[in-house]
C-alpha positions as CSV (number, residue, x, y, z in Angstrom):
1,M,8.5,-17.4,71.7
2,D,5.4,-18.6,73.7
3,R,2.2,-19.5,71.9
4,R,0.4,-16.2,72.9
5,K,3.2,-13.9,71.5
6,F,3.4,-16.0,68.3
7,I,-0.3,-15.6,67.7
8,I,-0.2,-11.8,68.4
9,N,2.8,-11.3,66.1
10,S,1.2,-13.4,63.4
11,V,-2.1,-11.4,63.6
12,I,-0.2,-8.1,63.5
13,G,2.0,-9.2,60.6
14,T,-1.0,-10.4,58.6
15,T,-2.9,-7.2,59.4
16,A,0.0,-5.1,58.3
17,M,0.4,-7.0,55.1
18,V,-3.3,-6.6,54.3
19,T,-3.1,-2.9,55.1
20,L,0.0,-2.6,52.9
21,N,-1.6,-4.4,50.0
22,S,-4.7,-2.2,50.3
23,F,-2.5,0.9,50.3
24,M,-0.5,-0.3,47.2
25,K,-3.7,-1.2,45.4
26,S,-5.2,2.2,46.2
27,F,-2.0,4.0,45.2
28,S,-1.9,2.1,41.9
29,N,-5.6,2.9,41.2
30,Q,-5.0,6.6,42.1
31,K,-1.9,6.7,39.9
32,F,-3.8,5.3,36.9
33,A,-6.7,7.6,37.6
34,N,-4.4,10.6,37.3
35,E,-3.0,9.4,34.0
36,I,-4.9,10.6,30.9
37,M,-4.5,9.1,27.4
38,P,-3.5,11.5,24.6
39,V,-6.0,12.4,21.9
40,L,-5.1,12.3,18.2
41,F,-6.5,13.8,15.0
42,V,-5.0,12.0,12.0
43,G,-5.2,13.2,8.4
44,H,-5.5,9.7,6.8
45,G,-5.7,10.7,3.1
46,N,-5.2,8.1,0.5
47,P,-5.9,4.5,1.7
48,M,-2.6,3.4,0.1
49,N,-0.9,5.2,3.0
50,A,-1.7,2.0,4.9
51,I,0.8,-0.1,3.0
52,E,3.1,2.4,1.1
53,K,6.3,3.1,3.1
54,N,5.9,6.9,2.5
55,D,6.4,9.8,5.0
56,Y,2.8,9.5,6.4
57,H,3.0,5.7,6.9
58,N,6.5,6.0,8.5
59,K,5.4,8.8,10.9
60,W,2.4,6.7,12.0
61,A,4.8,3.8,12.7
62,E,7.1,6.0,14.6
63,L,4.3,7.4,16.7
64,G,3.1,3.9,17.6
65,K,6.5,3.2,19.3
66,T,6.4,6.4,21.4
67,L,2.7,6.6,22.4
68,P,1.6,5.1,25.7
69,R,-0.2,1.8,25.3
70,P,-3.9,2.2,25.8
71,K,-6.4,-0.4,27.0
72,A,-8.5,0.3,23.9
73,I,-8.8,2.7,21.0
74,L,-11.9,4.7,20.1
75,C,-11.9,6.0,16.6
76,V,-14.2,8.6,15.1
77,S,-13.8,8.1,11.3
78,A,-15.0,10.3,8.5
79,H,-16.2,7.1,6.7
80,W,-18.9,6.1,9.2
81,L,-21.9,8.5,8.7
82,T,-25.2,7.6,10.2
83,K,-28.6,9.0,11.2
84,G,-28.2,9.1,14.9
85,T,-25.1,8.0,16.8
86,Q,-23.9,4.4,16.9
87,V,-21.0,2.6,18.5
88,T,-19.5,-0.7,17.4
89,A,-20.2,-3.3,20.1
90,M,-19.0,-6.6,18.6
91,E,-16.2,-8.8,19.9
92,K,-14.6,-9.2,16.5
93,P,-15.1,-6.2,14.1
94,K,-14.7,-7.0,10.5
95,I,-12.3,-4.9,8.3
96,I,-14.2,-2.9,5.7
97,H,-12.5,-2.1,2.3
98,D,-14.7,0.8,1.6
99,F,-13.1,2.1,-1.6
100,G,-12.5,1.1,-5.2
101,G,-10.0,1.3,-7.9
102,F,-7.0,0.4,-5.8
103,P,-4.5,-2.5,-6.2
104,Q,-5.5,-6.0,-4.9
105,E,-2.7,-5.7,-2.4
106,L,-4.8,-3.1,-0.5
107,F,-7.9,-5.3,-0.6
108,D,-6.0,-8.2,0.9
109,V,-5.1,-6.2,4.0
110,Q,-6.5,-7.5,7.2
111,Y,-6.3,-6.1,10.7
112,P,-7.6,-8.9,13.0
113,V,-8.1,-6.8,16.1
114,N,-10.6,-7.4,18.9
115,G,-13.5,-5.0,19.6
116,S,-14.4,-3.7,23.0
117,P,-18.0,-4.3,24.0
118,E,-17.2,-3.2,27.6
119,F,-15.9,0.3,26.5
120,A,-18.7,0.5,23.9
121,K,-21.2,0.2,26.8
122,E,-19.3,2.7,28.8
123,T,-19.5,5.1,25.9
124,Q,-23.2,4.7,25.7
125,M,-23.5,5.5,29.4
126,L,-21.3,8.6,29.2
127,I,-23.2,10.2,26.3
128,T,-26.3,11.9,27.5
129,K,-26.8,14.3,24.5
130,T,-28.4,11.5,22.5
131,K,-29.1,7.8,22.7
132,V,-26.2,5.9,21.3
133,Q,-27.2,2.6,19.6
134,S,-25.2,-0.5,19.7
135,D,-23.9,-1.6,16.2
136,F,-23.0,-5.2,15.3
137,E,-22.7,-4.8,11.5
138,W,-20.3,-2.0,10.6
139,G,-16.8,-3.0,11.8
140,L,-13.7,-0.9,11.1
141,D,-13.5,1.2,7.9
142,H,-10.3,2.4,6.3
143,G,-10.3,5.7,8.2
144,T,-9.5,3.5,11.2
145,W,-7.5,0.5,10.1
146,S,-5.3,2.3,7.5
147,V,-3.9,4.4,10.3
148,L,-3.7,1.8,13.0
149,L,-2.1,-0.8,10.9
150,P,1.3,1.1,10.7
151,M,0.8,2.6,14.2
152,F,0.0,-0.6,16.1
153,P,0.9,-3.4,13.7
154,N,0.4,-6.3,16.2
155,A,-3.3,-5.6,16.2
156,D,-3.3,-6.4,19.9
157,I,-5.2,-3.4,21.3
158,P,-9.0,-3.5,21.2
159,V,-10.6,-1.0,18.8
160,F,-14.1,0.3,18.5
161,Q,-15.7,3.1,16.5
162,L,-18.2,5.9,17.1
163,S,-20.3,7.0,14.2
164,I,-20.9,10.6,13.0
165,D,-24.6,11.7,12.9
166,Y,-24.3,13.6,9.6
167,S,-27.7,15.3,10.1
168,Q,-26.3,17.4,13.0
169,P,-24.3,20.7,12.9
170,P,-20.6,21.0,13.9
171,Q,-21.4,22.4,17.3
172,Y,-23.4,19.3,18.1
173,H,-20.4,17.0,17.5
174,Y,-18.1,19.1,19.5
175,D,-20.4,19.1,22.5
176,L,-21.1,15.4,22.2
177,S,-17.4,14.6,22.2
178,K,-16.9,16.5,25.5
179,E,-18.9,13.8,27.2
180,L,-16.2,11.3,26.3
181,T,-13.5,12.9,28.5
182,A,-13.9,10.2,31.2
183,L,-12.8,7.5,28.8
184,R,-9.3,9.0,28.5
185,K,-8.8,8.5,32.3
186,K,-9.8,4.9,31.9
187,G,-7.1,4.0,29.4
188,V,-8.9,4.7,26.1
189,M,-7.0,6.6,23.4
190,I,-9.4,8.6,21.2
191,I,-8.5,9.2,17.6
192,G,-10.4,11.4,15.1
193,S,-9.6,10.4,11.5
194,G,-10.3,12.6,8.6
195,N,-8.7,15.6,6.8
196,I,-8.8,19.3,7.5
197,V,-8.8,20.1,3.7
198,H,-10.6,17.4,1.7
199,N,-12.0,18.3,-1.8
200,L,-12.0,15.1,-3.9
201,G,-13.6,17.0,-6.8
202,M,-10.4,19.1,-7.2
203,I,-7.8,16.4,-6.6
204,D,-4.6,16.7,-8.7
205,W,-2.7,13.5,-8.1
206,G,0.7,14.8,-9.1
207,G,0.1,18.6,-8.6
208,K,1.2,21.1,-5.9
209,A,-1.3,22.2,-3.3
210,Y,-3.6,25.0,-4.2
211,D,-3.1,28.3,-2.5
212,W,-6.5,28.2,-1.0
213,A,-5.8,24.7,0.5
214,I,-2.6,25.9,2.1
215,E,-4.3,29.1,3.4
216,F,-7.3,27.3,5.0
217,D,-5.0,24.6,6.6
218,E,-2.8,27.3,8.1
219,K,-5.7,29.4,9.2
220,I,-7.2,26.4,11.1
221,K,-3.8,25.7,12.7
222,K,-3.6,29.3,13.9
223,L,-7.1,29.1,15.4
224,I,-6.2,25.9,17.1
225,D,-3.0,27.4,18.5
226,E,-5.1,30.3,19.8
227,R,-7.5,27.9,21.4
228,D,-10.3,29.5,19.4
229,H,-12.4,26.4,19.1
230,S,-15.5,28.4,18.4
231,A,-14.0,29.7,15.2
232,V,-12.8,26.2,14.2
233,I,-16.4,24.9,14.8
234,N,-17.8,27.8,12.7
235,Y,-15.3,27.3,9.9
236,D,-17.9,28.2,7.3
237,K,-17.5,31.8,8.3
238,L,-14.0,31.8,6.8
239,G,-15.5,32.5,3.3
240,R,-14.5,31.1,0.0
241,I,-11.4,29.2,1.2
242,A,-13.7,27.2,3.5
243,Q,-16.2,26.4,0.7
244,L,-13.3,25.0,-1.3
245,A,-11.5,23.2,1.5
246,V,-14.6,21.7,3.1
247,P,-17.3,21.2,0.4
248,T,-18.7,18.5,2.6
249,N,-17.7,18.3,6.3
250,D,-17.5,14.5,6.8
251,H,-13.7,14.6,6.9
252,Y,-13.6,17.8,8.9
253,L,-15.9,16.8,11.8
254,P,-13.5,14.2,13.3
255,L,-11.2,17.2,14.0
256,L,-13.9,18.6,16.3
257,Y,-14.2,15.4,18.2
258,S,-10.5,15.6,19.0
259,L,-10.3,19.3,19.8
260,A,-13.3,19.0,22.2
261,L,-11.2,16.8,24.5
262,Q,-8.4,19.3,25.0
263,E,-8.0,20.1,28.7
264,K,-6.9,23.5,29.9
265,N,-3.4,22.4,30.8
266,E,-2.8,20.4,27.6
267,T,-0.8,21.4,24.6
268,I,-1.0,20.4,20.9
269,S,1.8,19.3,18.7
270,Y,1.6,18.6,14.9
271,F,2.9,16.1,12.5
272,N,2.5,15.3,8.8
273,E,2.0,19.1,8.2
274,K,1.6,19.0,4.5
275,C,-1.0,19.6,1.8
276,E,-0.9,17.3,-1.2
277,M,-2.7,16.3,-4.3
278,G,-3.8,19.8,-4.8
279,S,-6.8,19.7,-2.4
280,M,-5.9,17.6,0.7
281,S,-4.3,18.4,4.0
282,M,-2.5,15.7,5.9
283,R,-2.1,17.9,9.0
284,S,-2.4,15.8,12.1
285,L,-2.1,16.6,15.8
286,I,-1.6,15.1,19.3
287,I,-3.2,16.5,22.4
288,Q,-1.5,15.7,25.7
């Protein structure tokens, strides 16, 4: 091959390779852009579920083996209530043992996961309904780590939290969460952590679930299945069973953050469908 032909072939080959690499990169980016992370609502219940090998713990562990691996996890926990909305933005969030009266074994638990300042900033940019403040003090409360410890035990996925502005009505939280949709397409798994039925004043540690607890839990499931999100948001219109099941809505609001992210073509499946301790529902769901 003469020098002229060699140079032409080399240039064509290099150009083709660059074009191919660009195409493959574009295809890869497009493929990821079309993927969307599932959304979870988890009834977290008793903090001891983090370390007791019971049905709830075991189901969380099982799920962790089947769920797609996210780039990061954003958790909206019932246990971080603020005036205004905040997002944890630190590199290394501390683990908060925000409870009392439990065995030392539970207080010894650590979950040394990284935070995600990058996705925290992305969250602040996406939310226009309010100004989201950066937080460098809170960390991860038990509504987050008690669930993630069994689900992702290696603590190798960055985790950050979004607070709940407890001064705002339910509709506000549902609408705010809709602004987080883009995160799902960027590899962030969003988890609401609370309980549909949560009345600590009527807890019966060894007792059967009250009839009103079962009725409210099943009513909310029916509304979810019917995609009647408006009725789920306005749960207080369900009368006395709602007053008993949701005396304060701190544990209920994370459900709205999850439901708001359901796309038209997505279905919901349930796990841990059980009411226990008289007045607590462990019903959990996956949107995908």
